[in-house]
DOSEDREN-654035 format. One line per 3 residues: number of its first residue (from 1); their letters; for each residue x, y, z of N, C-alpha, C. Coordinates in Angstrom, 1 decimal. Example, Ala and Ser with C-alpha at 12.3 -4.5 7.8 and 13.67 -1.06 7.14 Angstrom:
! DOSEDREN-654035
1) as) 13.2 -5.7 7.8 12.3 -4.5 7.8 13.2 -3.3 7.8  12.8 -2.2 7.1 13.7 -1.1 7.1 12.9 0.0 7.9
***
This chain:
! DOSEDREN-654035
1) mrv) -57.8 2.8 14.0 -57.1 1.9 12.7 -56.0 1.3 13.5  -56.9 -0.3 13.4 -56.3 -1.6 14.4 -55.5 -2.1 13.0  -53.9 -2.8 13.4 -53.2 -3.1 12.6 -52.9 -4.4 13.2
4) spr) -53.0 -5.5 12.4 -53.0 -7.0 12.9 -51.8 -7.1 13.3  -51.2 -8.5 13.9 -49.6 -8.3 14.3 -49.3 -9.2 13.0  -50.3 -9.8 12.1 -49.6 -10.8 11.3 -48.8 -9.6 9.6
7) aig) -50.0 -8.4 10.1 -49.1 -7.4 8.8 -48.0 -6.8 9.6  -48.0 -6.4 10.8 -46.4 -5.9 11.6 -45.3 -6.7 11.7  -45.3 -8.1 11.3 -44.6 -9.4 10.9 -44.4 -9.0 9.7
10) rla) -45.3 -9.0 8.8 -44.6 -9.0 7.1 -44.0 -7.8 7.2  -44.4 -6.5 7.5 -43.9 -5.3 7.6 -42.5 -5.3 8.1  -42.4 -6.0 9.2 -40.7 -6.1 9.7 -40.0 -7.0 9.0
13) rsc) -40.6 -8.3 8.4 -39.6 -9.1 7.4 -39.3 -8.3 6.5  -40.2 -7.6 5.8 -39.9 -6.9 4.5 -39.0 -5.5 4.7  -38.6 -4.8 5.6 -38.4 -3.9 6.1 -36.2 -4.4 6.4
16) alt) -36.6 -5.6 7.1 -35.1 -6.3 7.0 -34.8 -6.9 5.9  -35.3 -7.5 5.3 -35.3 -7.8 3.6 -34.5 -6.8 3.0  -35.3 -5.6 2.7 -34.9 -4.2 2.3 -33.4 -3.9 2.7
19) lla) -33.3 -3.9 3.9 -32.1 -3.3 4.5 -31.0 -4.2 4.4  -31.2 -5.7 4.3 -30.0 -6.6 4.0 -29.6 -6.1 2.2  -30.3 -6.1 1.6 -30.7 -6.2 0.1 -29.6 -4.5 0.0
22) lla) -29.8 -3.5 0.5 -29.0 -2.4 0.4 -27.8 -2.4 0.9  -27.3 -3.1 1.8 -26.2 -3.0 2.3 -25.4 -4.0 1.6  -26.1 -5.1 1.3 -25.3 -6.1 0.1 -24.8 -5.1 -1.3
25) lag) -25.7 -4.2 -1.6 -25.1 -3.5 -2.8 -24.1 -2.6 -2.4  -24.4 -1.7 -1.6 -23.2 -0.9 -0.3 -22.0 -1.4 -0.3  -21.9 -3.0 -0.1 -20.6 -3.5 0.1 -20.1 -4.0 -1.2
28) cgq) -20.9 -4.1 -2.3 -20.1 -4.6 -3.3 -19.3 -3.6 -4.3  -19.6 -2.4 -3.9 -18.9 -1.3 -4.6 -17.7 -1.1 -3.8  -17.6 -1.2 -2.8 -16.2 -1.0 -1.6 -15.1 -2.1 -1.5
31) qra) -15.8 -3.4 -2.0 -14.6 -4.5 -2.0 -13.3 -3.7 -2.8  -12.0 -4.8 -1.9 -10.9 -4.6 -2.5 -10.3 -5.4 -2.1  -9.5 -5.9 -3.0 -8.5 -7.4 -2.7 -7.9 -7.3 -1.0
34) ala) -8.2 -8.6 -0.7 -7.0 -8.6 0.5 -5.8 -8.5 0.2  -5.2 -7.7 1.6 -3.8 -7.5 1.5 -3.0 -8.9 1.2  -2.0 -8.6 0.2 -1.3 -9.8 0.0 -0.1 -9.8 1.3
37) psc) 0.0 -11.3 1.7 0.9 -11.8 2.7 2.7 -10.9 2.3  2.7 -11.2 1.3 4.1 -10.8 0.8 4.3 -9.4 1.3  3.2 -8.4 1.1 3.5 -7.3 1.4 4.0 -6.6 2.9
40) lde) 3.9 -7.8 3.4 4.1 -7.5 5.1 5.7 -8.3 5.4  6.4 -8.8 4.5 7.4 -9.6 4.2 8.6 -9.0 3.8  9.0 -8.4 4.7 10.5 -7.8 4.2 11.3 -8.4 3.5
43) tam) 11.8 -9.5 3.8 12.4 -10.6 3.0 11.8 -10.4 1.6  10.8 -11.0 1.1 9.8 -11.1 0.1 10.2 -9.8 -0.7  10.3 -8.5 -0.2 10.1 -7.4 -0.6 11.6 -7.2 -1.2
46) laa) 12.5 -7.3 -0.2 14.0 -7.3 -0.6 14.2 -8.3 -1.6  13.6 -9.4 -1.8 14.0 -10.3 -2.9 13.4 -9.5 -4.5  12.0 -9.5 -4.1 11.4 -8.7 -5.3 12.4 -7.2 -5.8
49) lqr) 12.7 -6.5 -5.0 13.6 -5.3 -5.5 14.9 -5.6 -6.0  15.5 -6.9 -6.3 16.4 -7.0 -7.0 15.9 -6.8 -8.8  14.6 -6.4 -8.7 14.4 -6.3 -10.2 14.5 -4.8 -10.7
52) apg) 14.8 -4.1 -9.6 14.7 -2.5 -9.9 15.8 -2.3 -10.8  15.5 -1.5 -11.4 14.4 -0.3 -11.7 13.5 -0.7 -12.7  13.7 -2.2 -13.0 12.2 -3.0 -13.9 10.9 -3.0 -12.9
55) pva) 10.2 -3.3 -13.6 9.0 -3.4 -12.6 9.1 -4.5 -11.6  8.5 -4.6 -10.4 9.1 -4.9 -9.0 7.5 -5.7 -8.8  7.8 -7.3 -8.7 5.9 -7.7 -8.1 6.0 -8.5 -7.0
58) ldg) 5.6 -8.6 -6.1 5.3 -9.3 -4.8 4.9 -10.7 -5.3  5.7 -11.8 -5.1 5.3 -13.2 -5.7 4.6 -13.1 -7.0  5.2 -12.4 -7.8 5.3 -12.2 -9.4 4.1 -11.7 -9.8
61) atp) 3.5 -11.1 -9.1 2.0 -10.5 -9.4 1.6 -9.8 -8.8  2.1 -9.0 -7.4 1.5 -7.9 -6.6 2.5 -6.6 -6.7  2.3 -5.6 -7.8 3.1 -4.4 -7.7 3.3 -4.0 -6.2
64) lsr) 4.7 -2.8 -5.4 4.4 -2.8 -4.1 3.4 -2.0 -3.6  2.7 -0.7 -5.0 1.9 0.1 -5.0 0.6 -0.3 -4.6  0.3 -1.5 -5.1 -0.9 -2.4 -4.8 -1.0 -2.6 -3.2
67) cis) 0.1 -2.6 -2.9 0.0 -3.4 -1.2 -0.7 -2.1 -0.7  0.1 -1.1 -1.0 -0.9 0.7 -0.2 -2.3 0.8 -0.8  -2.5 0.5 -2.0 -4.1 0.9 -2.7 -5.1 -0.1 -2.1
70) sar) -4.2 -1.5 -1.9 -5.5 -2.1 -1.4 -5.8 -2.4 -0.1  -4.9 -1.7 0.9 -5.1 -2.3 1.8 -6.6 -1.5 2.6  -7.3 -2.4 3.4 -8.9 -1.9 3.3 -9.0 -0.9 4.7
73) dgs) -8.2 -0.8 5.5 -8.7 0.1 6.3 -7.3 0.5 7.6  -7.1 1.1 8.6 -6.4 2.0 9.1 -5.2 0.3 9.8  -5.9 -0.4 9.7 -5.1 -1.7 10.2 -4.6 -2.1 9.5
76) dlr) -4.2 -2.4 8.0 -4.0 -3.0 7.0 -2.6 -1.7 7.0  -2.8 -0.6 7.1 -2.1 0.8 6.5 -1.3 0.8 7.9  -1.4 0.7 8.8 -0.6 0.5 10.1 0.4 -0.6 9.9
79) slg) -0.1 -1.8 9.6 0.8 -3.3 9.4 1.9 -2.3 8.4  1.5 -2.3 7.4 2.2 -1.9 6.4 3.2 -0.9 6.5  3.0 0.1 7.2 3.7 0.8 7.9 5.0 0.5 8.4
82) hsf) 4.5 -0.7 9.3 5.6 -1.2 10.0 7.0 -2.3 8.9  6.1 -2.5 7.8 7.0 -3.4 7.2 7.3 -2.3 6.3  7.0 -1.4 5.5 7.5 -0.5 4.7 9.1 0.5 5.7
85) trl) 8.6 0.7 6.7 9.5 1.7 7.7 10.7 0.3 7.7  10.8 -1.1 8.2 11.6 -1.5 8.0 12.8 -1.5 7.0  11.3 -1.9 6.0 12.7 -1.9 5.0 13.2 -0.8 4.4
88) tdt) 12.7 0.4 4.4 13.4 1.6 3.9 14.5 1.7 5.1  14.4 1.3 6.6 15.6 1.9 7.3 16.3 0.7 6.9  16.3 -0.5 6.0 17.5 -1.6 5.8 18.2 -1.0 5.0
91) lra) 17.3 -0.6 3.4 17.8 0.0 2.6 18.4 1.6 2.4  18.5 2.3 3.5 18.5 3.6 4.0 20.2 3.3 4.8  20.3 2.3 5.3 21.5 1.9 6.0 22.2 1.6 5.1
94) qaa) 22.2 1.0 3.8 23.0 0.7 2.6 23.2 1.5 1.6  22.5 2.3 1.5 22.4 3.1 0.6 23.7 4.2 0.3  24.0 4.8 1.4 25.5 5.6 1.4 26.5 5.1 0.4
97) tda) 26.6 3.7 0.7 27.7 2.9 0.0 27.3 2.2 -1.0  26.0 2.2 -1.3 25.9 0.9 -2.6 24.8 1.9 -3.4  25.0 1.7 -4.6 24.6 2.4 -5.2 23.3 1.9 -5.6
100) daa) 23.2 0.6 -5.9 22.3 -0.4 -6.0 20.9 -0.2 -4.6  21.4 -0.2 -3.6 20.5 0.0 -2.7 19.7 1.2 -2.5  20.6 2.6 -3.3 19.7 3.8 -3.0 18.9 3.6 -4.2
103) lrl) 19.0 3.0 -5.8 17.9 2.5 -6.3 16.9 2.0 -5.5  16.8 0.6 -5.0 15.8 -0.1 -4.5 15.1 1.5 -3.3  15.8 2.0 -2.7 15.3 2.7 -1.9 14.1 4.0 -2.6
106) gyv) 14.9 4.3 -3.5 14.0 5.6 -4.3 12.6 4.9 -5.3  13.3 3.6 -5.4 11.9 2.6 -5.9 11.0 2.5 -4.9  11.4 2.2 -3.8 10.2 1.8 -2.7 9.3 3.0 -2.4
109) aga) 10.0 4.5 -2.4 9.5 5.7 -2.1 8.5 5.9 -3.1  8.9 6.0 -4.4 8.3 5.9 -5.9 6.8 4.8 -5.5  7.4 4.0 -5.2 5.9 2.9 -5.4 5.0 3.3 -4.2
112) vra) 5.4 3.7 -3.3 4.8 3.6 -1.8 3.6 5.1 -2.4  4.4 6.5 -3.3 4.1 7.6 -3.2 2.8 6.8 -4.5  2.9 5.9 -5.3 1.9 5.9 -6.5 0.8 5.1 -5.5
115) gas) 1.1 4.3 -4.6 0.1 3.5 -4.5 -0.9 4.3 -3.4  -0.2 5.5 -2.9 -1.0 6.2 -1.7 -2.1 7.3 -2.8  -1.5 7.8 -4.0 -2.1 8.1 -4.7 -3.5 7.6 -5.4
118) rts) -3.4 6.6 -5.5 -5.0 5.6 -5.9 -5.6 5.7 -4.9  -5.7 6.2 -3.8 -6.6 5.9 -2.7 -7.0 7.1 -2.1  -8.2 7.2 -1.2 -8.9 8.2 -0.6 -8.3 8.7 1.0
121) sgi) -7.6 8.0 1.3 -7.0 7.6 2.5 -5.8 8.8 3.2  -6.0 9.6 4.2 -5.2 10.2 4.6 -3.9 9.1 5.1  -4.3 8.3 5.6 -3.5 7.4 6.6 -1.9 7.2 5.1
124) adq) -2.8 6.6 4.1 -2.0 6.1 3.1 -1.2 7.6 2.9  -1.5 8.9 2.5 -0.9 9.7 2.2 0.3 10.1 3.5  -0.2 9.8 5.0 1.0 10.0 5.5 2.0 9.1 5.5
127) lar) 1.3 8.1 5.2 2.8 6.5 5.1 3.3 6.9 4.0  3.0 7.3 2.9 3.6 7.9 1.8 4.6 9.0 2.4  4.3 9.6 2.9 5.2 11.2 3.7 6.5 10.5 4.6
130) rve) 5.9 9.4 5.5 6.9 8.8 6.3 7.8 8.4 5.4  8.0 7.4 4.4 8.7 6.8 3.8 9.4 7.4 3.0  8.6 8.7 2.7 9.6 9.5 1.8 10.8 10.6 2.7
133) qla) 10.0 10.5 3.9 11.0 11.4 5.1 12.6 10.3 5.3  11.9 9.0 5.5 12.7 7.9 6.2 14.0 7.4 4.9  13.6 7.6 3.2 14.0 7.6 2.3 15.2 8.5 2.0
136) tlr) 15.4 9.7 2.6 16.5 10.6 2.6 17.5 10.0 2.4  18.3 10.1 1.6 19.9 9.9 1.8 20.4 10.5 2.6  21.6 10.0 3.1 22.6 10.8 4.1 23.3 11.8 3.5
139) rda) 23.8 12.4 3.7 24.6 13.6 3.5 25.9 13.0 2.7  26.4 12.1 3.2 27.6 11.8 3.0 27.5 10.6 1.7  26.1 10.4 1.0 26.0 9.3 -0.1 26.7 9.5 -0.9
142) gta) 26.6 10.7 -1.5 27.4 10.8 -2.6 26.8 11.1 -4.1  27.2 11.7 -4.7 26.4 11.7 -6.2 26.0 10.4 -7.2  26.6 9.5 -7.0 25.9 8.2 -7.8 25.0 7.9 -6.8
145) ada) 24.7 7.8 -5.6 23.7 7.1 -4.8 22.7 8.3 -5.3  22.8 9.4 -5.2 22.0 10.4 -5.2 21.2 9.9 -6.9  22.4 10.2 -7.4 21.5 9.5 -8.9 20.9 8.3 -8.9
148) ayr) 21.4 7.5 -8.7 20.5 6.1 -8.4 19.2 6.1 -7.5  19.2 6.8 -6.7 17.8 6.7 -5.9 16.7 7.9 -6.8  17.4 9.1 -7.8 16.3 9.5 -8.5 15.7 8.6 -9.7
151) rgl) 17.0 8.0 -10.0 16.3 6.8 -10.8 15.3 6.1 -10.3  16.0 5.2 -9.5 14.5 4.0 -8.5 13.1 5.1 -8.5  13.2 6.6 -8.1 12.3 6.9 -7.4 11.3 7.1 -8.8
154) aag) 11.6 7.4 -9.7 10.9 7.8 -11.2 10.2 6.3 -11.4  11.3 4.9 -11.3 10.6 3.9 -11.9 9.9 3.6 -10.8  9.7 3.6 -9.7 8.7 3.1 -8.7 7.5 3.8 -8.5
157) erd) 7.5 5.3 -9.1 6.2 5.4 -9.2 5.5 5.5 -10.8  6.4 5.2 -11.4 6.0 4.6 -12.8 5.3 3.1 -12.8  6.1 2.1 -12.5 6.1 0.7 -12.7 5.5 0.4 -11.0
160) g) 6.0 0.8 -10.0 5.8 0.4 -8.8 4.3 -0.3 -8.3
***
């Protein structure tokens, strides 16, 4: 049986179009919103956290947890890891003597935990564990800071 070059060309084009259609359909179900630039901006996050224990939204629209859940790949999560690590370090340094900072620290830990729970990424889970480890209050923090931290943690998990 002999196949003409024209038939081979039509078959190749048909296969290529089918493959492109399948790739387009596969991609449609996995698209996520792009990572908001404010998710990587420690200054913006600190400013937004002034609203804790109420809902905290970056740029008035992006909850902290969405920063984690909208990360599209490991690169996004690594960038978020750097940002949230710096943020956590800043707040932890203040939390021993400032109950408001302890509350914001707890809020960050809760929001990251909530965002990681909405993904299937092991990297997001690792980020949440790392932030929780870093967010641990110093031993000399006192009961007021500990209570504020726990209030913030609950608020971050709920609204973050």
